[in-house]
C-alpha positions as CSV (number, residue, x, y, z in Angstrom):
1,M,-1.4,-17.4,-57.4
2,K,2.2,-16.8,-59.2
3,N,3.4,-14.3,-57.0
4,V,3.3,-16.7,-53.8
5,I,5.1,-19.8,-53.3
6,S,4.2,-20.4,-50.0
7,A,3.1,-20.3,-46.2
8,V,6.3,-20.3,-44.1
9,C,5.7,-21.5,-40.1
10,V,8.2,-18.6,-38.3
11,S,8.6,-21.3,-35.8
12,C,9.7,-24.6,-37.1
13,G,10.2,-23.6,-40.8
14,A,7.6,-25.7,-42.4
15,E,6.2,-24.9,-45.1
16,H,2.3,-24.9,-46.7
17,E,1.0,-24.5,-49.6
18,A,-1.4,-21.1,-49.5
19,L,-4.3,-22.4,-49.4
20,P,-7.1,-19.3,-48.4
21,G,-8.5,-20.6,-45.2
22,I,-5.2,-22.0,-43.9
23,T,-4.4,-20.2,-40.1
24,T,-1.6,-21.8,-38.4
25,C,1.3,-24.2,-38.6
26,R,-0.3,-28.1,-39.4
27,K,3.2,-29.2,-37.9
28,C,3.7,-27.1,-34.5
29,G,0.7,-24.9,-34.6
30,G,2.9,-21.4,-35.0
31,I,2.7,-18.6,-36.7
32,L,2.4,-18.7,-40.8
33,D,4.3,-16.1,-43.2
34,I,3.8,-15.7,-46.8
35,K,6.7,-16.3,-48.5
36,Y,6.9,-14.5,-52.0
37,D,8.6,-15.0,-55.4
38,Y,10.2,-11.6,-55.8
39,T,12.0,-12.7,-59.5
40,Y,8.1,-13.5,-60.4
41,I,7.1,-10.0,-59.1
42,R,10.0,-8.0,-60.5
43,S,9.0,-9.3,-63.8
44,Q,5.7,-7.7,-63.9
45,L,5.7,-4.7,-62.3
46,T,7.9,-1.9,-62.0
47,R,8.2,1.6,-59.9
48,K,6.9,3.5,-63.2
49,Q,4.5,1.1,-63.9
50,L,3.2,1.7,-60.4
51,E,2.8,5.4,-60.4
52,E,0.8,5.3,-63.3
53,R,-2.0,3.1,-62.5
54,R,-5.2,5.3,-61.7
55,E,-6.4,2.9,-58.6
56,N,-5.9,4.7,-55.3
57,S,-6.5,1.7,-53.0
58,M,-4.4,-0.7,-51.2
59,W,-5.4,-2.9,-54.3
60,R,-2.8,-1.0,-56.7
61,Y,-0.1,-3.5,-55.2
62,R,-1.6,-6.4,-56.4
63,E,1.8,-8.0,-57.5
64,F,2.6,-7.5,-53.8
65,L,-0.8,-9.0,-52.4
66,P,-1.9,-13.0,-51.9
67,V,-5.1,-13.2,-53.8
68,E,-6.4,-14.7,-56.9
69,G,-6.3,-12.7,-60.0
70,T,-10.0,-13.6,-60.7
71,G,-11.5,-12.8,-57.4
72,S,-13.3,-9.7,-56.5
73,R,-12.7,-6.9,-54.6
74,P,-14.2,-5.3,-51.7
75,K,-17.0,-2.7,-52.2
76,L,-15.1,0.0,-49.7
77,R,-12.5,1.8,-51.0
78,V,-9.7,1.2,-48.6
79,G,-6.0,2.8,-48.8
80,W,-4.0,5.3,-50.7
81,S,-4.8,7.4,-47.3
82,P,-3.1,10.9,-46.9
83,F,0.9,11.3,-46.2
84,Y,1.5,14.7,-44.9
85,E,4.9,17.0,-44.0
86,A,4.7,18.6,-40.7
87,K,7.0,20.8,-40.7
88,A,6.1,23.0,-37.4
89,L,5.5,19.8,-36.0
90,A,9.3,18.5,-36.7
91,E,10.6,21.7,-35.2
92,R,8.7,21.3,-31.6
93,L,9.9,17.5,-31.4
94,G,13.2,17.8,-32.8
95,V,13.6,16.1,-35.6
96,A,14.6,17.4,-39.3
97,K,11.9,16.1,-41.3
98,L,8.5,14.3,-39.5
99,Y,5.6,12.9,-42.0
100,I,2.7,12.0,-40.8
101,K,0.2,8.7,-42.2
102,D,-3.1,9.3,-41.1
103,D,-4.9,5.7,-41.6
104,G,-7.8,7.3,-39.8
105,V,-9.6,8.4,-43.1
106,N,-10.3,4.7,-44.2
107,P,-14.1,3.9,-44.6
108,T,-14.3,2.8,-41.0
109,A,-11.4,5.1,-39.5
110,S,-8.8,3.2,-38.9
111,L,-5.7,1.0,-40.5
112,K,-7.3,-2.4,-39.5
113,D,-9.6,-1.8,-42.6
114,R,-6.4,-3.0,-44.6
115,A,-6.9,-6.1,-42.7
116,S,-10.3,-6.6,-43.2
117,A,-10.7,-5.6,-46.6
118,M,-8.2,-8.9,-47.3
119,A,-10.4,-11.3,-45.0
120,V,-13.4,-10.8,-47.2
121,V,-11.3,-11.5,-50.2
122,K,-9.7,-14.5,-48.7
123,A,-13.4,-15.4,-47.1
124,E,-14.5,-15.1,-50.4
125,E,-11.8,-17.3,-51.9
126,A,-12.3,-19.7,-49.3
127,G,-16.7,-20.2,-50.3
128,A,-17.2,-18.8,-46.3
129,D,-20.1,-16.6,-45.9
130,T,-19.9,-15.7,-42.1
131,I,-16.4,-13.8,-40.9
132,A,-15.9,-14.1,-37.0
133,C,-12.9,-11.9,-34.7
134,S,-12.1,-10.7,-31.3
135,S,-11.1,-7.1,-31.2
136,T,-10.9,-4.3,-28.5
137,G,-12.3,-1.9,-30.9
138,N,-11.2,-1.0,-34.4
139,A,-10.7,-5.1,-36.1
140,A,-14.2,-5.2,-35.6
141,S,-15.7,-2.5,-36.7
142,S,-13.4,-2.6,-39.7
143,L,-14.7,-6.1,-40.0
144,A,-18.1,-5.2,-39.7
145,G,-18.0,-2.2,-42.2
146,N,-16.1,-4.4,-44.9
147,A,-18.3,-7.9,-44.5
148,A,-21.7,-5.8,-44.6
149,A,-20.5,-4.2,-47.7
150,A,-19.3,-7.3,-49.0
151,G,-22.7,-9.3,-47.9
152,F,-20.7,-11.3,-45.5
153,S,-22.1,-12.0,-42.0
154,T,-20.4,-11.7,-39.2
155,Y,-20.0,-12.3,-35.1
156,I,-17.3,-10.2,-33.3
157,F,-16.6,-10.4,-30.1
158,V,-15.1,-7.7,-27.9
159,P,-14.2,-6.8,-24.0
160,E,-16.5,-4.7,-22.1
161,R,-14.1,-2.0,-22.1
162,A,-14.6,-1.0,-25.7
163,P,-15.6,2.4,-26.5
164,K,-18.7,3.0,-27.1
165,G,-17.9,4.8,-30.7
166,K,-16.8,1.7,-32.1
167,V,-19.3,-0.9,-30.4
168,A,-21.5,1.8,-32.0
169,Q,-20.0,0.8,-35.7
170,L,-20.6,-2.4,-35.3
171,M,-24.4,-2.4,-34.1
172,M,-24.7,0.0,-37.5
173,F,-23.1,-2.5,-39.5
174,G,-25.3,-5.5,-39.0
175,A,-23.1,-7.4,-37.2
176,H,-23.9,-10.1,-34.2
177,V,-21.7,-8.4,-31.3
178,I,-20.8,-10.4,-28.1
179,S,-19.6,-7.9,-25.4
180,V,-17.5,-10.3,-22.8
181,Q,-17.2,-9.3,-19.7
182,G,-13.4,-9.7,-19.0
183,S,-10.0,-9.0,-20.5
184,Y,-8.9,-9.0,-24.2
185,E,-7.4,-12.9,-24.0
186,D,-10.8,-13.6,-22.1
187,T,-12.4,-12.0,-25.5
188,F,-9.9,-13.8,-27.9
189,R,-10.4,-17.1,-26.1
190,L,-14.1,-17.5,-26.5
191,S,-14.0,-16.1,-29.9
192,A,-11.4,-18.8,-31.0
193,E,-13.5,-21.4,-29.3
194,A,-16.9,-20.2,-31.4
195,I,-14.6,-19.8,-34.5
196,D,-14.2,-24.0,-34.1
197,R,-17.3,-24.9,-33.2
198,W,-19.3,-23.4,-35.7
199,G,-16.8,-23.0,-38.6
200,W,-16.6,-19.4,-39.3
201,Y,-13.7,-17.8,-41.3
202,N,-11.2,-16.5,-38.8
203,R,-9.9,-13.1,-38.9
204,N,-8.2,-13.0,-36.1
205,A,-5.1,-11.3,-37.1
206,A,-2.9,-13.2,-35.2
207,I,-4.4,-16.3,-36.4
208,N,-4.7,-15.6,-40.0
209,P,-1.5,-14.8,-41.7
210,Y,-3.1,-12.8,-44.5
211,L,-4.2,-10.2,-42.4
212,M,-1.1,-9.3,-42.3
213,E,-0.4,-9.0,-45.8
214,G,-3.2,-6.5,-46.0
215,K,-1.7,-4.3,-43.0
216,K,1.6,-4.4,-44.7
217,T,0.0,-1.9,-47.7
218,V,0.5,1.2,-45.4
219,S,4.0,0.6,-45.6
220,L,3.9,0.1,-49.5
221,E,1.9,3.6,-49.8
222,I,4.6,5.1,-47.7
223,A,7.7,4.0,-49.2
224,E,5.7,4.7,-52.6
225,Q,4.3,8.6,-51.0
226,L,8.0,9.5,-50.4
227,H,8.8,8.6,-53.5
228,W,11.1,5.6,-52.6
229,Q,13.3,7.4,-50.3
230,M,12.7,6.0,-47.1
231,T,12.7,7.9,-43.8
232,D,15.3,6.6,-41.5
233,Y,12.2,5.8,-38.5
234,V,8.7,4.5,-38.8
235,A,6.8,5.1,-35.4
236,V,4.1,2.3,-35.2
237,S,1.9,1.8,-32.1
238,V,1.9,-1.4,-30.5
239,G,-0.5,-3.3,-29.2
240,D,-0.9,-7.1,-30.2
241,G,2.5,-7.2,-32.6
242,C,0.3,-7.4,-35.6
243,T,0.7,-4.1,-37.1
244,I,4.2,-3.6,-36.6
245,G,4.8,-6.9,-38.1
246,G,3.0,-6.0,-41.3
247,V,5.1,-2.8,-41.3
248,F,8.0,-4.7,-41.3
249,K,6.9,-6.9,-43.9
250,G,5.7,-4.4,-46.6
251,F,9.2,-2.4,-46.2
252,K,10.8,-5.6,-46.6
253,D,8.4,-7.1,-49.3
254,L,9.9,-3.8,-51.0
255,Y,13.1,-4.3,-50.5
256,E,13.8,-7.9,-51.5
257,A,12.2,-6.8,-54.8
258,G,14.2,-4.0,-55.6
259,F,12.0,-0.8,-54.8
260,I,13.8,0.8,-52.1
261,D,17.6,0.4,-51.4
262,R,17.1,0.6,-47.3
263,L,14.9,-0.2,-44.6
264,P,14.3,2.1,-42.1
265,R,14.2,1.2,-38.2
266,L,11.4,1.0,-36.9
267,I,10.1,3.0,-33.4
268,S,8.0,0.3,-31.5
269,V,5.4,2.2,-29.1
270,Q,3.5,0.7,-26.2
271,A,1.7,2.2,-23.3
272,E,4.0,2.5,-20.2
273,G,0.8,0.2,-18.9
274,C,0.5,-2.1,-20.8
275,C,3.9,-3.2,-22.4
276,P,5.1,-6.9,-22.7
277,L,6.7,-6.6,-26.3
278,N,9.0,-3.5,-25.7
279,R,9.7,-4.5,-21.8
280,A,11.2,-7.9,-23.4
281,V,13.1,-6.3,-26.2
282,A,14.5,-3.6,-23.5
283,E,15.6,-6.2,-20.8
284,G,16.9,-9.1,-23.5
285,R,14.5,-11.8,-22.4
286,P,11.3,-13.5,-23.2
287,W,7.8,-11.2,-23.2
288,E,5.3,-12.3,-20.4
289,P,1.8,-11.0,-19.7
290,M,0.9,-7.8,-18.2
291,E,-2.0,-6.1,-17.2
292,E,-3.9,-4.0,-19.9
293,N,-3.4,-0.6,-17.6
294,T,-3.9,2.3,-20.4
295,L,-6.5,4.5,-21.8
296,A,-5.3,3.8,-25.4
297,D,-8.1,0.3,-25.5
298,S,-6.6,0.0,-29.2
299,I,-3.0,-1.7,-27.8
300,A,-4.4,-2.2,-24.4
301,V,-2.8,-5.8,-25.1
302,G,-1.3,-7.8,-22.1
303,V,-1.1,-11.0,-23.8
304,P,0.2,-10.5,-27.4
305,R,-1.2,-13.1,-29.7
306,N,1.6,-12.2,-32.7
307,P,4.8,-11.6,-30.3
308,D,7.2,-13.2,-32.9
309,K,6.6,-11.2,-35.7
310,A,6.4,-8.5,-34.0
311,L,9.9,-8.6,-31.7
312,N,11.4,-10.0,-35.2
313,A,10.0,-6.8,-36.9
314,I,11.8,-4.7,-34.2
315,R,15.0,-6.5,-33.9
316,E,15.7,-7.2,-37.4
317,S,14.8,-3.5,-38.0
318,N,17.5,-2.6,-35.2
319,G,14.4,-0.6,-33.9
320,V,13.8,1.1,-31.2
321,V,11.2,0.9,-28.0
322,V,9.6,3.4,-26.0
323,N,6.5,3.5,-23.7
324,V,4.3,6.3,-23.1
325,S,2.2,7.5,-20.2
326,D,-1.6,8.4,-20.9
327,D,-0.8,11.7,-20.5
328,E,1.6,11.5,-23.0
329,I,-0.9,10.3,-25.2
330,L,-2.9,12.6,-24.7
331,A,-0.6,15.5,-25.0
332,A,0.6,13.8,-28.8
333,M,-3.5,13.9,-29.9
334,R,-3.6,17.5,-29.4
335,L,0.0,18.0,-31.2
336,L,-1.6,16.4,-33.9
337,G,-4.5,18.3,-33.5
338,T,-2.4,21.7,-34.5
339,C,-1.5,19.8,-37.9
340,G,-5.3,19.0,-38.4
341,V,-5.0,15.5,-37.9
342,F,-7.6,13.8,-35.1
343,A,-6.1,10.9,-34.1
344,E,-7.5,8.3,-30.9
345,P,-5.0,7.6,-28.1
346,A,-3.6,4.6,-30.2
347,G,-3.6,6.3,-33.1
348,A,-1.4,9.3,-31.3
349,A,0.7,7.0,-29.8
350,G,3.5,6.1,-32.9
351,T,4.0,10.4,-32.4
352,A,4.3,10.2,-28.3
353,G,7.0,7.8,-29.1
354,V,8.8,9.8,-31.2
355,K,8.6,12.6,-29.1
356,K,10.4,10.5,-26.3
357,A,12.5,8.7,-28.3
358,V,14.2,12.5,-29.3
359,E,14.1,13.0,-25.4
360,Q,15.6,10.1,-24.4
361,G,18.3,10.8,-26.8
362,L,17.3,7.2,-28.7
363,I,16.9,9.1,-31.8
364,P,19.2,12.0,-33.6
365,A,18.3,15.6,-34.1
366,D,18.7,15.4,-37.5
367,A,17.0,12.0,-38.2
368,T,13.7,12.1,-40.8
369,V,10.5,10.0,-39.1
370,T,6.9,8.8,-41.1
371,S,4.6,8.5,-37.7
372,I,1.5,5.9,-38.7
373,V,-1.7,7.5,-37.1
374,T,-3.9,4.0,-37.1
375,G,-6.5,5.3,-36.1
376,S,-9.6,8.3,-35.7
377,G,-10.0,10.1,-32.9
378,L,-13.9,9.9,-33.8
379,K,-13.5,6.5,-32.4
380,D,-13.1,8.0,-29.1
381,V,-14.6,10.9,-28.3
382,A,-14.7,10.2,-24.3
383,N,-10.9,10.9,-24.6
384,A,-10.3,13.0,-27.1
385,I,-12.7,15.8,-24.9
386,K,-10.1,14.7,-21.8
387,A,-7.2,15.3,-24.1
388,A,-8.9,18.5,-25.6
389,G,-10.7,20.0,-22.7
390,E,-14.2,21.2,-22.4
391,P,-15.8,24.4,-24.8
392,I,-16.5,27.5,-22.9
393,A,-20.2,26.9,-22.1
394,I,-22.0,30.3,-21.5
395,P,-25.8,31.9,-22.0
396,P,-26.0,33.8,-25.0
397,Q,-25.0,37.0,-23.1
398,M,-22.0,39.6,-24.5
399,D,-21.1,40.4,-21.2
400,L,-20.8,37.1,-20.1
401,L,-18.9,36.4,-23.4
402,L,-16.5,39.4,-22.3
403,E,-16.2,38.0,-19.0
404,A,-15.1,34.2,-20.3
405,F,-12.4,35.5,-22.6
406,R,-10.9,37.6,-19.8
407,K,-11.0,34.2,-17.8
408,T,-9.6,32.2,-20.5
409,G,-7.2,35.0,-22.7
410,G,-9.4,35.1,-25.4
411,P,-9.8,38.3,-27.9
412,R,-9.8,41.8,-26.1
């Protein structure tokens, strides 16, 4: 990989050869970050060359990715998700411009497909035949789908609270699913022990540095879809920290390679009932574990596994931290619905955070904002109904329809 220099520990700074199966730092056990040769990237790719490419997937950015040039690509089309300007919603939220990046249209309906597609490529490079991970749901289903399409076996650990829609995906994709009767922390610990015991390829994003490289492609797309003119802010829902870390890594790579001339400020959005990272930033102290008390299961991570990269991303981008209630998340689901975007609770949390940041005066009214929707509402139909309400239910009689319309304010 001529574009990759090494894998660098974010804790002690030790550098390692970027081998396909590398996970944590061999010196101190810290999390690794992939280091690129930006001079080489600039010599191989320009914005004009990129814009002329026909490959509408995350692999259009191959010069920015840690993959062998001769390796095969996953069978599913991941990335190049829709990017909408939401003018009416921007007015309602009180910002100058609002863009929605809808990653819920990826093959298994979440941004996590970007990480799992990368995991499949690196597992193939490492010569593995089985991939495993723990997940609150989306990473699990994305791994199961992408691995199934590529012919890999999977073992996936989920906490028992994982929504049935996500578990159904896992089972349909043929994964070996272990539902753990405990928290996400319990689930992660058991998966780590199993991965060590059987030597499976590790897809856990907080352990495997390549997974963040897949996630960062959402930022590469946002920049290109904005014609390289960045919005002032980018809102991201935050759980274990891998996604916001990846989002910032993508923008920083583009900046270092000369593709954009400024970095956006991040809006880190967590649920009020589970916000260890935002609380650490707001209070200026080390993060501490919290209970996982929110309906937004995808960001219900009381013990984040990638806190360093997440906190670095927030601080280095001069970011804003916002905590939102479950009711505010449900309201944001309805707001996104007015734009034709169906988001799961965690997917809508970013937009809920934009609204609250404006209300609290954390971002100005003339700001331009991109909000990333990380997952489809079909992932969690129960909470979607909770947000939107039940339909009108009547027998097939016109007089009853008229009565129902009188009660609900329907047509006269």
